[in-house]
Backbone as CSV, one residue per row, in Angstrom:
resi,resn,N_x,N_y,N_z,CA_x,CA_y,CA_z,C_x,C_y,C_z
1,MET,-24.046,-27.175,19.959,-23.788,-26.092,20.915,-22.339,-25.613,20.809
2,SER,-21.404,-26.591,20.741,-19.993,-26.246,20.647,-19.705,-25.487,19.354
3,ARG,-20.355,-25.925,18.262,-20.135,-25.262,16.970,-20.653,-23.836,17.015
4,ASN,-21.822,-23.636,17.613,-22.378,-22.282,17.731,-21.479,-21.379,18.559
5,ARG,-20.914,-21.946,19.644,-20.017,-21.179,20.498,-18.764,-20.767,19.721
6,ASN,-18.241,-21.707,18.931,-17.056,-21.402,18.127,-17.339,-20.325,17.093
7,ASN,-18.500,-20.398,16.466,-18.878,-19.391,15.475,-19.039,-18.015,16.125
8,PHE,-19.647,-18.003,17.309,-19.830,-16.739,18.033,-18.476,-16.135,18.395
9,PHE,-17.568,-16.990,18.873,-16.232,-16.523,19.247,-15.503,-15.940,18.035
10,LEU,-15.646,-16.616,16.895,-14.998,-16.143,15.668,-15.551,-14.786,15.240
11,ILE,-16.863,-14.616,15.361,-17.495,-13.341,15.000,-17.007,-12.223,15.905
12,VAL,-16.925,-12.514,17.215,-16.463,-11.496,18.167,-15.030,-11.082,17.855
13,LYS,-14.169,-12.048,17.539,-12.774,-11.731,17.206,-12.698,-10.810,15.998
14,TRP,-13.465,-11.121,14.966,-13.425,-10.296,13.765,-14.018,-8.917,14.009
15,LEU,-15.047,-8.837,14.850,-15.631,-7.530,15.178,-14.617,-6.653,15.905
16,ILE,-13.879,-7.273,16.833,-12.847,-6.525,17.552,-11.786,-6.019,16.586
17,MET,-11.336,-6.886,15.711,-10.295,-6.506,14.762,-10.777,-5.409,13.813
18,LEU,-11.982,-5.571,13.276,-12.504,-4.577,12.339,-12.743,-3.236,13.018
19,ALA,-13.283,-3.276,14.247,-13.528,-2.028,14.965,-12.224,-1.317,15.284
20,ALA,-11.224,-2.075,15.759,-9.935,-1.476,16.110,-9.258,-0.864,14.891
21,TYR,-9.204,-1.622,13.803,-8.544,-1.109,12.603,-9.350,0.007,11.951
22,GLY,-10.687,-0.087,12.040,-11.526,0.977,11.495,-11.279,2.297,12.206
23,PHE,-11.270,2.254,13.542,-10.970,3.448,14.336,-9.581,3.979,14.000
24,LEU,-8.620,3.062,13.905,-7.234,3.469,13.671,-7.067,4.144,12.310
25,ILE,-7.615,3.529,11.263,-7.495,4.097,9.920,-8.154,5.467,9.845
26,TYR,-9.336,5.560,10.451,-10.038,6.856,10.457,-9.210,7.918,11.168
27,LYS,-8.640,7.548,12.304,-7.888,8.529,13.087,-6.608,8.943,12.378
28,LEU,-5.908,7.975,11.819,-4.675,8.300,11.121,-4.939,9.173,9.905
29,ALA,-6.069,8.946,9.254,-6.406,9.739,8.066,-6.789,11.173,8.417
30,ASN,-7.195,11.399,9.678,-7.671,12.721,10.063,-6.765,13.456,11.053
31,ILE,-5.592,12.884,11.316,-4.651,13.573,12.204,-4.052,14.775,11.489
32,GLU,-4.041,15.897,12.177,-3.419,17.092,11.620,-1.891,16.999,11.756
33,TYR,-1.226,17.872,11.053,0.223,18.051,11.185,1.046,16.900,10.603
34,TRP,0.455,16.073,9.704,1.249,15.027,9.078,2.417,15.622,8.300
35,THR,2.137,16.719,7.583,3.189,17.356,6.786,4.318,17.840,7.673
36,GLU,3.947,18.467,8.800,4.965,18.960,9.732,5.784,17.805,10.317
37,LEU,5.107,16.680,10.581,5.811,15.520,11.122,6.813,14.974,10.098
38,GLN,6.396,14.917,8.832,7.289,14.454,7.776,8.483,15.396,7.611
39,ASN,8.206,16.693,7.682,9.289,17.678,7.550,10.291,17.567,8.694
40,THR,9.778,17.237,9.890,10.668,17.066,11.046,11.649,15.925,10.799
41,PHE,11.157,14.815,10.260,12.028,13.670,9.991,13.043,13.980,8.895
42,ARG,12.638,14.796,7.917,13.553,15.120,6.824,14.705,15.999,7.309
43,GLY,14.399,16.916,8.215,15.414,17.881,8.621,16.089,17.579,9.937
44,ILE,15.870,16.359,10.457,16.396,16.036,11.780,17.897,15.752,11.718
45,SER,18.605,16.183,12.739,20.036,15.884,12.827,20.229,14.492,13.417
46,SER,21.389,13.907,13.151,21.662,12.557,13.657,21.681,12.531,15.182
47,GLN,22.108,13.624,15.801,22.155,13.682,17.259,20.749,13.649,17.852
48,ARG,19.848,14.439,17.264,18.474,14.453,17.759,17.749,13.149,17.436
49,PHE,18.142,12.497,16.360,17.516,11.231,15.987,17.766,10.157,17.043
50,LEU,18.864,10.295,17.787,19.155,9.341,18.859,18.087,9.373,19.946
51,PHE,17.475,10.554,20.152,16.402,10.654,21.140,15.223,9.764,20.728
52,LEU,14.889,9.791,19.435,13.783,8.965,18.946,14.111,7.481,19.081
53,ILE,15.342,7.098,18.771,15.756,5.695,18.919,15.605,5.244,20.370
54,ALA,15.986,6.120,21.298,15.861,5.787,22.724,14.402,5.594,23.113
55,VAL,13.516,6.432,22.587,12.082,6.316,22.886,11.541,4.983,22.377
56,VAL,11.903,4.617,21.162,11.444,3.356,20.575,11.981,2.170,21.377
57,MET,13.215,2.258,21.834,13.806,1.169,22.616,13.148,1.026,23.990
58,LEU,12.636,2.118,24.517,11.962,2.069,25.814,10.544,1.525,25.712
59,MET,9.968,1.537,24.516,8.587,1.078,24.350,8.386,-0.367,24.798
60,PRO,9.217,-1.329,24.344,9.017,-2.700,24.834,9.255,-2.841,26.336
61,ILE,10.138,-2.020,26.894,10.361,-2.045,28.344,9.097,-1.599,29.066
62,ASN,8.462,-0.571,28.534,7.211,-0.060,29.079,6.178,-1.180,29.202
63,TRP,5.937,-1.902,28.117,4.913,-2.938,28.118,5.387,-4.231,28.774
64,LEU,6.697,-4.451,28.827,7.220,-5.603,29.564,6.953,-5.435,31.058
65,LEU,7.115,-4.216,31.548,6.796,-3.933,32.950,5.313,-4.132,33.228
66,GLU,4.478,-3.688,32.295,3.038,-3.882,32.464,2.693,-5.373,32.472
67,ALA,3.378,-6.141,31.627,3.142,-7.584,31.585,3.586,-8.251,32.883
68,ARG,4.712,-7.811,33.429,5.190,-8.373,34.700,4.215,-8.043,35.821
69,LYS,3.660,-6.847,35.786,2.678,-6.461,36.800,1.426,-7.331,36.696
70,TRP,0.970,-7.580,35.473,-0.201,-8.426,35.260,0.077,-9.856,35.703
71,GLN,1.275,-10.331,35.438,1.657,-11.667,35.878,1.632,-11.753,37.401
72,LYS,2.101,-10.711,38.063,2.114,-10.672,39.526,0.692,-10.672,40.088
73,LEU,-0.192,-9.927,39.452,-1.570,-9.839,39.934,-2.326,-11.159,39.765
74,THR,-2.035,-11.887,38.699,-2.785,-13.114,38.421,-2.210,-14.351,39.108
75,GLU,-1.021,-14.235,39.701,-0.348,-15.428,40.224,-1.094,-16.092,41.375
76,LYS,-1.974,-15.365,42.053,-2.727,-15.968,43.153,-3.846,-16.874,42.653
77,SER,-4.260,-16.678,41.401,-5.352,-17.484,40.867,-4.899,-18.457,39.792
78,VAL,-3.921,-18.058,38.991,-3.435,-18.932,37.922,-2.022,-18.499,37.541
79,PHE,-1.169,-19.478,37.247,0.173,-19.129,36.795,0.150,-18.928,35.289
80,ILE,0.658,-17.798,34.826,0.838,-17.576,33.393,2.292,-17.167,33.161
81,SER,2.840,-17.622,32.056,4.215,-17.263,31.732,4.287,-15.786,31.360
82,LEU,5.492,-15.248,31.374,5.667,-13.845,30.983,5.240,-13.647,29.529
83,LYS,5.496,-14.644,28.690,5.090,-14.565,27.284,3.582,-14.452,27.160
84,THR,2.860,-15.271,27.908,1.395,-15.209,27.883,0.898,-13.888,28.455
85,SER,1.569,-13.418,29.488,1.187,-12.142,30.092,1.355,-10.995,29.100
86,ILE,2.425,-11.027,28.314,2.639,-10.004,27.287,1.510,-10.043,26.265
87,LYS,1.138,-11.247,25.828,0.030,-11.383,24.883,-1.261,-10.836,25.474
88,SER,-1.481,-11.123,26.745,-2.691,-10.676,27.427,-2.761,-9.151,27.485
89,VAL,-1.649,-8.531,27.823,-1.594,-7.065,27.918,-1.814,-6.423,26.554
90,LEU,-1.161,-6.946,25.525,-1.313,-6.388,24.183,-2.724,-6.624,23.648
91,GLY,-3.302,-7.771,23.994,-4.686,-8.036,23.608,-5.639,-7.047,24.255
92,GLY,-5.358,-6.693,25.496,-6.183,-5.703,26.190,-6.133,-4.337,25.526
93,LEU,-4.991,-3.994,24.945,-4.889,-2.724,24.227,-5.874,-2.666,23.068
94,SER,-6.062,-3.788,22.386,-6.955,-3.836,21.225,-8.407,-3.629,21.621
95,THR,-8.855,-4.317,22.664,-10.254,-4.164,23.085,-10.477,-2.848,23.815
96,GLY,-9.436,-2.351,24.478,-9.565,-1.060,25.152,-9.605,0.101,24.189
97,TYR,-9.056,-0.094,23.001,-8.962,0.983,22.013,-10.321,1.496,21.568
98,ILE,-11.329,0.628,21.560,-12.640,0.995,21.034,-13.631,1.332,22.147
99,THR,-13.137,1.518,23.364,-14.019,1.840,24.489,-13.528,3.101,25.208
100,PRO,-14.447,3.867,25.842,-14.036,5.082,26.547,-13.037,4.785,27.656
101,ASN,-11.969,5.594,27.705,-10.940,5.468,28.729,-10.413,4.041,28.886
102,ARG,-10.461,3.291,27.796,-9.916,1.925,27.730,-10.544,0.964,28.738
103,ILE,-11.812,1.189,29.052,-12.446,0.323,30.054,-12.627,-1.101,29.526
104,GLY,-12.541,-1.279,28.196,-12.663,-2.613,27.624,-11.367,-3.399,27.632
105,ASP,-10.354,-2.866,28.296,-9.048,-3.526,28.362,-9.156,-4.942,28.927
106,PHE,-10.042,-5.126,29.907,-10.153,-6.427,30.570,-10.583,-7.526,29.595
107,ALA,-11.394,-7.163,28.592,-11.933,-8.173,27.677,-10.815,-8.863,26.902
108,GLY,-9.833,-8.082,26.441,-8.711,-8.678,25.724,-7.777,-9.437,26.637
109,ARG,-7.616,-8.944,27.842,-6.693,-9.603,28.778,-7.175,-10.991,29.170
110,VAL,-8.447,-11.104,29.510,-8.936,-12.378,30.045,-9.035,-13.451,28.974
111,LEU,-9.009,-13.071,27.698,-9.039,-14.072,26.632,-7.831,-15.000,26.686
112,PHE,-6.739,-14.532,27.281,-5.516,-15.325,27.343,-5.385,-16.075,28.671
113,LEU,-6.428,-15.991,29.491,-6.453,-16.744,30.738,-7.306,-17.993,30.561
114,PRO,-7.083,-19.032,31.386,-7.976,-20.198,31.348,-9.410,-19.778,31.650
115,LYS,-10.369,-20.505,31.109,-11.778,-20.131,31.262,-12.182,-19.965,32.723
116,GLU,-11.684,-20.869,33.569,-12.091,-20.830,34.979,-11.517,-19.638,35.731
117,SER,-10.551,-18.928,35.134,-9.927,-17.784,35.807,-10.335,-16.446,35.208
118,ARG,-11.202,-16.457,34.216,-11.532,-15.218,33.511,-12.372,-14.256,34.345
119,LEU,-13.254,-14.786,35.167,-14.045,-13.907,36.031,-13.132,-13.187,37.016
120,THR,-12.192,-13.920,37.597,-11.207,-13.302,38.481,-10.371,-12.286,37.721
121,GLY,-10.040,-12.611,36.473,-9.244,-11.715,35.647,-9.898,-10.368,35.433
122,ILE,-11.220,-10.352,35.340,-11.932,-9.075,35.169,-11.710,-8.180,36.383
123,ILE,-11.836,-8.759,37.578,-11.631,-7.987,38.805,-10.179,-7.536,38.920
124,LEU,-9.265,-8.437,38.594,-7.845,-8.097,38.678,-7.467,-7.009,37.674
125,SER,-8.144,-6.982,36.543,-7.903,-5.930,35.562,-8.303,-4.567,36.121
126,ILE,-9.380,-4.551,36.892,-9.811,-3.302,37.543,-8.768,-2.867,38.570
127,VAL,-8.267,-3.839,39.347,-7.226,-3.538,40.327,-5.981,-3.011,39.628
128,ASN,-5.640,-3.604,38.500,-4.468,-3.182,37.730,-4.591,-1.726,37.287
129,SER,-5.740,-1.372,36.732,-5.960,0.013,36.292,-5.922,0.972,37.477
130,LEU,-6.517,0.549,38.575,-6.536,1.375,39.774,-5.118,1.642,40.266
131,THR,-4.266,0.622,40.195,-2.883,0.754,40.647,-2.131,1.815,39.856
132,GLN,-2.225,1.729,38.516,-1.509,2.699,37.684,-2.056,4.113,37.877
133,ASN,-3.371,4.216,38.048,-3.974,5.533,38.267,-3.552,6.138,39.598
134,ILE,-3.350,5.297,40.598,-2.868,5.787,41.892,-1.487,6.419,41.726
135,VAL,-0.608,5.746,40.989,0.744,6.262,40.764,0.697,7.565,39.971
136,ILE,-0.114,7.594,38.918,-0.254,8.812,38.111,-0.755,9.967,38.966
137,THR,-1.662,9.664,39.881,-2.230,10.706,40.736,-1.228,11.192,41.774
138,ILE,-0.455,10.281,42.360,0.544,10.675,43.359,1.513,11.697,42.776
139,PHE,2.106,11.340,41.645,3.081,12.228,41.011,2.400,13.432,40.358
140,GLY,1.270,13.184,39.722,0.588,14.244,38.988,0.010,15.315,39.876
141,LEU,-0.584,14.917,40.984,-1.181,15.888,41.886,-0.107,16.761,42.520
142,THR,1.015,16.143,42.876,2.144,16.904,43.428,2.665,17.893,42.385
143,GLY,2.857,17.397,41.164,3.345,18.267,40.102,2.377,19.367,39.765
144,ALA,1.072,19.059,39.753,0.061,20.044,39.391,0.002,21.200,40.382
145,VAL,0.097,20.873,41.658,0.069,21.930,42.675,1.240,22.891,42.479
146,VAL,2.433,22.319,42.264,3.622,23.146,42.054,3.510,23.921,40.741
147,TYR,3.096,23.235,39.674,3.037,23.869,38.353,2.063,25.042,38.331
148,PHE,0.821,24.807,38.774,-0.184,25.857,38.702,0.096,26.988,39.682
149,THR,0.761,26.666,40.786,1.179,27.726,41.717,2.228,28.616,41.074
150,GLN,3.171,28.005,40.380,4.252,28.762,39.735,3.769,29.616,38.576
151,HIS,2.887,29.057,37.752,2.594,29.694,36.477,1.221,30.348,36.377
152,TYR,0.246,29.878,37.146,-1.096,30.429,37.019,-1.715,30.844,38.348
153,GLY,-1.136,30.384,39.440,-1.842,30.498,40.713,-2.866,29.381,40.767
154,THR,-3.193,28.909,41.929,-4.070,27.736,42.035,-5.542,28.094,42.034
155,GLY,-5.899,29.360,41.946,-7.292,29.770,42.076,-8.245,29.057,41.141
156,ASN,-7.943,29.048,39.846,-8.851,28.469,38.866,-8.870,26.946,38.890
157,PHE,-7.868,26.325,39.493,-7.737,24.873,39.438,-7.845,24.220,40.810
158,SER,-8.010,25.018,41.849,-7.985,24.453,43.202,-9.106,23.449,43.427
159,ASP,-10.310,23.754,42.915,-11.427,22.829,43.100,-11.182,21.529,42.359
160,TYR,-10.644,21.642,41.145,-10.360,20.460,40.331,-9.323,19.570,41.021
161,LEU,-8.260,20.207,41.509,-7.206,19.448,42.182,-7.717,18.846,43.485
162,LEU,-8.614,19.557,44.164,-9.179,19.039,45.401,-9.950,17.750,45.143
163,TRP,-10.776,17.757,44.099,-11.558,16.558,43.790,-10.671,15.406,43.355
164,ILE,-9.614,15.708,42.617,-8.663,14.658,42.241,-8.002,14.085,43.491
165,GLY,-7.657,14.975,44.432,-7.048,14.528,45.677,-7.973,13.631,46.480
166,ILE,-9.250,14.001,46.537,-10.230,13.170,47.239,-10.365,11.819,46.550
167,GLY,-10.422,11.854,45.216,-10.515,10.611,44.451,-9.313,9.727,44.672
168,PHE,-8.125,10.350,44.764,-6.893,9.590,45.005,-6.948,8.908,46.368
169,GLY,-7.372,9.655,47.388,-7.439,9.086,48.725,-8.384,7.901,48.797
170,LEU,-9.538,8.036,48.154,-10.502,6.938,48.140,-9.970,5.742,47.346
171,SER,-9.279,6.020,46.241,-8.709,4.939,45.424,-7.646,4.174,46.196
172,LEU,-6.794,4.904,46.915,-5.751,4.266,47.694,-6.350,3.399,48.798
173,LEU,-7.391,3.928,49.441,-8.070,3.174,50.492,-8.702,1.914,49.923
174,LEU,-9.363,2.044,48.769,-10.001,0.891,48.145,-8.975,-0.143,47.722
175,TYR,-7.862,0.311,47.175,-6.826,-0.600,46.673,-6.293,-1.502,47.777
176,PHE,-5.910,-0.919,48.904,-5.345,-1.714,49.987,-6.415,-2.445,50.797
177,SER,-7.690,-2.110,50.546,-8.778,-2.793,51.246,-9.327,-3.980,50.467
178,PHE,-8.911,-4.132,49.214,-9.445,-5.205,48.378,-9.360,-6.580,49.035
179,PRO,-8.201,-6.992,49.573,-8.136,-8.339,50.170,-9.113,-8.527,51.332
180,LYS,-9.203,-7.526,52.218,-10.115,-7.651,53.368,-11.576,-7.641,52.930
181,LEU,-11.904,-6.804,51.951,-13.278,-6.762,51.442,-13.657,-8.108,50.827
182,ALA,-12.740,-8.658,50.047,-13.009,-9.959,49.423,-13.182,-11.047,50.482
183,GLN,-12.373,-10.982,51.537,-12.456,-11.971,52.613,-13.814,-11.917,53.305
184,LYS,-14.334,-10.711,53.521,-15.631,-10.557,54.190,-16.784,-10.989,53.286
185,ILE,-16.692,-10.619,52.007,-17.785,-10.920,51.086,-17.926,-12.414,50.847
186,LYS,-16.807,-13.113,50.775,-16.858,-14.530,50.405,-17.474,-15.407,51.501
187,THR,-17.633,-14.862,52.695,-18.243,-15.636,53.774,-19.758,-15.713,53.630
188,GLY,-20.322,-14.918,52.722,-21.760,-14.936,52.513,-22.174,-16.120,51.652
189,THR,-23.464,-16.123,51.299,-24.006,-17.187,50.460,-23.765,-16.826,49.002
190,LEU,-22.739,-17.421,48.432,-22.359,-17.100,47.061,-22.085,-18.383,46.283
191,SER,-22.078,-18.259,44.964,-21.798,-19.423,44.133,-20.329,-19.822,44.269
192,LEU,-20.023,-21.044,43.848,-18.658,-21.555,43.950,-17.687,-20.704,43.136
193,LYS,-18.120,-20.253,41.944,-17.261,-19.433,41.089,-16.902,-18.117,41.768
194,ILE,-17.904,-17.496,42.372,-17.667,-16.213,43.049,-16.743,-16.415,44.237
195,ARG,-16.943,-17.504,44.980,-16.080,-17.798,46.129,-14.627,-17.989,45.696
196,LYS,-14.425,-18.694,44.592,-13.079,-18.936,44.092,-12.417,-17.625,43.663
197,MET,-13.188,-16.779,43.031,-12.674,-15.489,42.595,-12.244,-14.650,43.800
198,LEU,-13.090,-14.591,44.796,-12.797,-13.798,45.989,-11.644,-14.389,46.792
199,GLN,-11.501,-15.712,46.737,-10.404,-16.358,47.454,-9.058,-15.892,46.927
200,SER,-8.936,-15.810,45.600,-7.665,-15.393,44.998,-7.339,-13.944,45.333
201,ILE,-8.363,-13.098,45.415,-8.135,-11.689,45.730,-7.825,-11.502,47.205
202,SER,-8.539,-12.227,48.056,-8.330,-12.072,49.500,-6.969,-12.588,49.948
203,SER,-6.316,-13.412,49.116,-5.016,-13.963,49.486,-3.861,-12.991,49.279
204,PHE,-4.137,-11.825,48.680,-3.084,-10.824,48.502,-2.667,-10.260,49.862
205,LYS,-1.353,-10.158,50.056,-0.802,-9.536,51.250,-0.446,-8.081,50.942
206,PHE,-0.195,-7.319,51.989,0.156,-5.908,51.828,1.360,-5.741,50.923
207,TRP,2.369,-6.588,51.101,3.592,-6.454,50.321,3.397,-6.889,48.877
208,ASP,2.437,-7.787,48.630,2.102,-8.124,47.242,1.595,-6.879,46.516
209,LEU,0.729,-6.151,47.185,0.171,-4.935,46.594,1.238,-3.859,46.447
210,MET,2.180,-3.811,47.377,3.263,-2.833,47.289,4.191,-3.129,46.109
211,VAL,4.425,-4.413,45.844,5.250,-4.789,44.690,4.582,-4.320,43.396
212,VAL,3.267,-4.493,43.317,2.527,-4.050,42.134,2.627,-2.532,41.978
213,ILE,2.517,-1.818,43.093,2.656,-0.356,43.069,4.061,0.027,42.596
214,PHE,5.072,-0.692,43.093,6.456,-0.388,42.726,6.678,-0.574,41.220
215,ILE,6.155,-1.665,40.671,6.284,-1.895,39.222,5.577,-0.780,38.459
216,SER,4.434,-0.344,38.966,3.696,0.747,38.324,4.502,2.042,38.330
217,ILE,5.228,2.279,39.409,6.058,3.485,39.502,7.180,3.437,38.475
218,ILE,7.847,2.287,38.372,8.936,2.150,37.393,8.402,2.363,35.989
219,ARG,7.244,1.784,35.685,6.656,1.954,34.356,6.299,3.425,34.115
220,TYR,5.782,4.075,35.116,5.427,5.494,34.999,6.664,6.333,34.675
221,LEU,7.762,6.044,35.336,9.004,6.773,35.078,9.506,6.529,33.656
222,VAL,9.256,5.316,33.150,9.683,4.996,31.788,8.922,5.828,30.778
223,PHE,7.572,5.879,30.865,6.866,6.625,29.829,6.964,8.137,30.010
224,CYS,7.260,8.597,31.218,7.566,10.023,31.386,8.912,10.365,30.742
225,THR,9.873,9.453,30.889,11.176,9.642,30.251,11.034,9.653,28.736
226,GLN,10.200,8.770,28.212,9.949,8.751,26.776,9.433,10.102,26.292
227,TYR,8.511,10.665,27.034,7.919,11.937,26.627,8.974,13.043,26.629
228,TYR,9.803,13.058,27.646,10.854,14.079,27.734,11.840,13.946,26.577
229,LEU,12.194,12.714,26.226,13.121,12.486,25.115,12.506,12.932,23.786
230,LEU,11.201,12.732,23.628,10.551,13.176,22.396,10.510,14.698,22.307
231,LEU,10.378,15.366,23.431,10.459,16.831,23.417,11.818,17.275,22.892
232,GLN,12.860,16.580,23.316,14.194,16.903,22.825,14.302,16.609,21.324
233,PHE,13.664,15.540,20.889,13.681,15.176,19.471,13.084,16.287,18.612
234,PHE,12.014,16.908,19.099,11.359,17.984,18.350,11.966,19.358,18.648
235,GLY,13.070,19.368,19.374,13.768,20.619,19.628,13.092,21.525,20.632
236,ILE,12.277,20.946,21.509,11.569,21.729,22.535,12.366,21.631,23.828
237,THR,12.907,22.745,24.246,13.765,22.769,25.426,12.949,23.085,26.670
238,VAL,12.886,22.110,27.552,12.232,22.295,28.857,13.247,21.895,29.915
239,PRO,13.593,22.799,30.833,14.542,22.439,31.897,14.089,21.175,32.615
240,LEU,15.024,20.306,32.951,14.679,19.015,33.543,13.840,19.177,34.801
241,HIS,14.194,20.145,35.650,13.440,20.299,36.899,12.006,20.766,36.630
242,GLN,11.799,21.481,35.516,10.444,21.882,35.147,9.689,20.726,34.495
243,ALA,10.422,19.907,33.733,9.794,18.740,33.106,9.282,17.764,34.165
244,LEU,10.002,17.667,35.283,9.589,16.779,36.370,8.271,17.223,37.003
245,ILE,7.903,18.457,36.768,6.630,18.988,37.261,5.572,18.966,36.169
246,ALA,5.959,19.399,34.964,4.995,19.592,33.885,4.474,18.276,33.306
247,ILE,5.354,17.311,33.057,4.925,16.062,32.433,3.964,15.276,33.339
248,PRO,4.243,15.110,34.635,3.258,14.459,35.501,1.925,15.194,35.553
249,THR,1.965,16.539,35.501,0.726,17.316,35.486,-0.088,16.993,34.244
250,MET,0.581,16.928,33.115,-0.093,16.625,31.853,-0.725,15.241,31.885
251,TYR,0.014,14.236,32.362,-0.524,12.880,32.419,-1.696,12.776,33.402
252,LEU,-1.656,13.569,34.446,-2.776,13.602,35.389,-4.050,14.065,34.696
253,LEU,-3.956,15.153,33.943,-5.114,15.699,33.251,-5.616,14.754,32.172
254,ILE,-4.701,14.116,31.448,-5.092,13.158,30.409,-5.844,11.982,31.017
255,THR,-5.337,11.468,32.128,-5.925,10.286,32.762,-7.343,10.527,33.231
256,PHE,-7.608,11.719,33.754,-8.926,12.002,34.320,-9.849,12.743,33.358
257,THR,-9.499,12.739,32.072,-10.373,13.301,31.049,-11.011,12.163,30.276
258,PRO,-12.343,12.011,30.335,-12.997,10.921,29.594,-12.758,11.061,28.094
259,SER,-12.327,9.975,27.451,-12.077,10.015,26.008,-11.914,8.609,25.478
260,LEU,-12.084,8.469,24.175,-11.743,7.229,23.493,-10.246,7.200,23.241
261,ALA,-9.681,6.004,23.259,-8.254,5.901,22.973,-7.940,6.436,21.577
262,ALA,-8.911,6.302,20.659,-8.715,6.810,19.310,-8.581,8.321,19.286
263,ALA,-9.133,8.992,20.310,-9.078,10.457,20.373,-7.893,10.958,21.187
264,GLU,-7.053,10.035,21.672,-5.962,10.426,22.553,-4.984,11.427,21.946
265,PRO,-4.659,11.343,20.649,-3.728,12.340,20.110,-4.210,13.767,20.319
266,ALA,-5.503,13.995,20.101,-6.048,15.333,20.288,-6.027,15.733,21.754
267,VAL,-6.403,14.799,22.623,-6.424,15.088,24.060,-5.017,15.356,24.574
268,ARG,-4.090,14.470,24.211,-2.704,14.631,24.637,-2.121,15.937,24.109
269,GLY,-2.378,16.212,22.830,-1.841,17.425,22.234,-2.374,18.681,22.888
270,SER,-3.670,18.687,23.185,-4.285,19.865,23.798,-3.706,20.150,25.183
271,TYR,-3.602,19.103,25.986,-3.047,19.296,27.327,-1.556,19.609,27.282
272,ALA,-0.863,19.004,26.307,0.564,19.284,26.176,0.801,20.753,25.860
273,VAL,-0.014,21.302,24.955,0.112,22.731,24.618,-0.239,23.589,25.832
274,LEU,-1.292,23.210,26.550,-1.694,23.963,27.741,-0.571,24.018,28.767
275,ILE,0.078,22.887,29.002,1.076,22.795,30.067,2.453,23.268,29.606
276,LEU,2.855,22.883,28.402,4.239,23.108,27.976,4.455,24.412,27.213
277,SER,3.381,25.085,26.814,3.545,26.321,26.051,4.180,27.438,26.879
278,VAL,4.208,27.291,28.191,4.872,28.309,29.022,6.390,28.219,28.888
279,PHE,6.871,27.087,28.346,8.312,26.903,28.180,8.760,27.091,26.733
280,SER,7.848,26.903,25.797,8.207,26.992,24.383,7.028,27.503,23.570
281,SER,7.324,28.299,22.558,6.278,28.810,21.653,6.057,27.864,20.470
282,ASN,6.795,26.776,20.416,6.684,25.806,19.325,5.490,24.879,19.576
283,GLU,4.287,25.397,19.390,3.086,24.628,19.696,2.910,23.441,18.763
284,ILE,3.316,23.581,17.509,3.208,22.456,16.571,4.118,21.314,17.021
285,GLY,5.342,21.646,17.446,6.251,20.618,17.947,5.700,19.925,19.173
286,ILE,5.034,20.700,20.034,4.424,20.108,21.231,3.301,19.160,20.834
287,MET,2.463,19.573,19.871,1.385,18.709,19.389,1.960,17.433,18.769
288,LEU,3.023,17.578,17.989,3.629,16.418,17.340,4.196,15.429,18.359
289,THR,4.677,15.948,19.482,5.165,15.070,20.548,4.049,14.165,21.046
290,GLY,2.864,14.750,21.257,1.718,13.964,21.703,1.286,12.926,20.683
291,ILE,1.340,13.302,19.395,0.952,12.362,18.342,1.936,11.209,18.244
292,LEU,3.230,11.526,18.264,4.245,10.487,18.073,4.322,9.539,19.264
293,ILE,4.142,10.049,20.481,4.171,9.161,21.647,2.987,8.208,21.605
294,TRP,1.870,8.675,21.072,0.678,7.834,20.899,0.944,6.739,19.872
295,LEU,1.571,7.094,18.757,1.869,6.119,17.724,2.843,5.047,18.216
296,ILE,3.870,5.475,18.938,4.903,4.534,19.388,4.417,3.676,20.541
297,ASN,3.855,4.312,21.552,3.527,3.602,22.790,2.195,2.879,22.754
298,PHE,1.319,3.255,21.816,-0.013,2.659,21.834,-0.402,1.991,20.524
299,VAL,-0.246,2.695,19.409,-0.728,2.150,18.144,0.036,0.888,17.742
300,VAL,1.355,0.939,17.789,2.155,-0.235,17.398,1.832,-1.452,18.275
301,PRO,1.837,-1.329,19.624,1.465,-2.486,20.453,0.018,-2.924,20.237
302,MET,-0.876,-1.953,19.972,-2.274,-2.300,19.765,-2.456,-3.156,18.515
303,VAL,-1.748,-2.820,17.443,-1.819,-3.606,16.212,-1.317,-5.029,16.462
304,ILE,-0.222,-5.147,17.203,0.296,-6.476,17.551,-0.733,-7.249,18.374
305,GLY,-1.368,-6.558,19.328,-2.375,-7.198,20.167,-3.571,-7.682,19.375
306,THR,-3.981,-6.918,18.375,-5.103,-7.321,17.529,-4.773,-8.595,16.766
307,ILE,-3.548,-8.680,16.272,-3.098,-9.887,15.567,-3.115,-11.091,16.515
308,LEU,-2.660,-10.873,17.751,-2.628,-11.966,18.733,-4.031,-12.457,19.071
309,ILE,-4.992,-11.533,19.163,-6.378,-11.940,19.414,-6.910,-12.760,18.246
310,GLY,-6.539,-12.356,17.041,-6.970,-13.096,15.855,-6.415,-14.511,15.806
311,MET,-5.310,-14.733,16.499,-4.678,-16.061,16.496,-5.209,-16.981,17.596
312,ILE,-6.029,-16.431,18.512,-6.569,-17.261,19.602,-7.550,-18.279,19.040
313,LYS,-7.446,-19.509,19.483,-8.399,-20.540,19.087,-9.602,-20.499,19.995
314,SER,-10.753,-20.769,19.442,-12.011,-20.684,20.204,-12.085,-21.705,21.320
315,THR,-11.260,-22.717,21.267,-11.286,-23.763,22.304,-10.536,-23.351,23.539
316,ASN,-9.789,-22.184,23.458,-9.018,-21.724,24.626,-9.933,-21.292,25.736
């Protein structure tokens, strides 16, 4: 039985790795504007190159914050070091890459948790995603209302923004209700595993959840800053006060558009052109910004995460 389990685990690891790399190779081979991207690097000035260096330096900070948030969420059920939390987050990128809207992120994350905590980890992964989406919606919905009022009028988008607003309100209510809901559910007739899982969730206090929200906000500001710096790298001038409206609007639309992570360059590029073309006619540069932020912030960490999953022993 143990040997069969080990063989199954090994097969699953290789399937994840092959699927992730297969998607990645296919996508990289079919991305448009490679020539334009190469030409940008050839003709870039040393001053503008500093913007790219800053973006790359912010990438580990971005995922370090995500790892700290994951560590905070799991501390009620199991203690994991920051190093393990980083591995867990990067592993989640690999499994999320081959699923719509990264819903498979939890599968990679829980592999780095003890077996008895993995069921809880699945629920906590949902809470984690909900937290970041709440932050994206808070800033994005505010920015979208201002942006579309300024540039298009809200007529064509009012219904869309209304539904996002309703979704945000329900998400916020659900997020802060998780501990009380878990407390009520666990009083029923449930298995010991389910009771243990609900116990860890119900033990969250209001301020625990606020700390997680705060970390999510800091991380959100980091990747928005990265995007703005990349616009400068490609020579796209957007006034800072307009960028504070446009970039959150773009991330809002990206977040609520169903897609595979492998298709994100196209999705990001399309929305970037839609939102940022009112400030610049350099549509190719705008598209390249979306492609490069995807490569830096997602592809590189995802490859590392795939390697880390491959190194997991089946006995873990």
